[in-house]
C-alpha positions, 0 to 999 in steps of 0.5 A, a space after each residue: 500500500 502507498 503511504 497515507 495521504 491527507 486528502 481534501 474532498 469537497 462535496 463530501 456529504 453525499 453521492 460521489 463525494 461520500 463514495 470517495 470518502 469511503 474508498 479513500 478512508 478505507 485505504 488508510 488516508 486522512 480525509 478532510 470532508 468539506 461540505 456546507 454542513 461541515 459533516 462527513 458522509 450522510 448516506 453511508 457509514 464510514 470509518 477512518 480518520 475524518 476531519 469534518 469542515 464547513 465549506 460552502 463552495 460559493 463562499 471564498 472565505 469559507 474555502 480558504 478557511 477550510 484549507 487552512 484548517 485542514 492543513 493545520 489539523 493534519 499537518 499538510 494537504 497532499 491531494 485536493 478532490 474538487 467534487 462539489 457541484 450542482 446541476 440545473 436543467 432548464 430550457 436555455 431560452 428561459 434560463 434565469 441569469 441567477 441560476 446560470 451564475 450560481 451553477 458556474 459559481 459552484 462548479 467552476 469558480 469554487 474549484 478555482 478558489 479551492 485550487 488557489 487556496 491549496 496551492 501554498 500548502 502543496 508547494 510548502 510540502 514539495 508538490 501535490 495532486 488536484 483531481 477535478 470531478 468533471 463530466 463527459 457533458 464537457 464535450 457534448 451539446 446537451 439540451 436543457 443543460 447549458 449552465 452545467 455543460 459550460 461549467 464542466 467545459 470550463 473545469 477541463 480548461 482550468 485543469 489544463 491551464 493549471 497543469 501547465 503553470 504549476 508543473 514546475 511546482 510539482 503539482 499535477 492536475 487531472 480531470 475525471 469526467 464520468 458519464 452517467 453515474 447512479 446516485 441516490 438523487 437520480 436512482 429512481 429516474 435511472 431505473 425507468 425502463 426507458 432510461 435503461 433502454 437508452 443506456 443499452 442503446 447508447 453505452 457500448 458497455 451496456 451500463 452506467 458507472 457506479 459510485 464505487 467504480 468512480 471512487 476506485 479510479 480516483 483512489 488509483 490516481 490519488 495514490 500512485 506515483 505517476 509524475 507524467 500524468 497531468 493536464 488530462 481529462 479522463 472520461 469514464 462513460 463506457 465509451 458513450 461519447 465516442 460511440 457513433 
């Protein structure tokens, strides 16, 4: 097993975030669970070394305070996983400016601030790794998903830009972009036969990814020594986006 790391995870309370906490804490890492409520996973039991911190990704001061508190309590920060996000569906011609801006504030401005605030902690430690949780929607045109698609495309650009700029500081930056993932929020919708038929027709592997599958990929990236792997968007969608 690799040495224990200190890993900050935003949006750690539910869904993919709590799955990431469970997987990485189960591998012996210290996890900073960053969420609006300042709690760890709410939808599963997780044991391990967890540090729960309040962090609203729309609040610049809270993000900075959470990173500083984690570094102080754990001694360092080795990995940041920008997982927190929001998804609003709306006809684009009727999309309120406030909803568009809130989506971008949570999905791209918040991760930018988190990267900026973790930077001095990582440089003080001789380097680190940032993993942004994106989406395969970053390269597709999806009706009623304008704000979400824009935000995830921007997250890919953030990944590439910081990977180039911070390589000299031995900070790697990656974007993990899942396709459809079954969570407690969408499980009922994804269980409908019409959606299952769509999955069988459009996804070559014939199924959506699980939270555990995404968490295992992130765990591999977070713990293996892969100095040349940076700036990339790693799509995990069962080959859906390349299926013609």
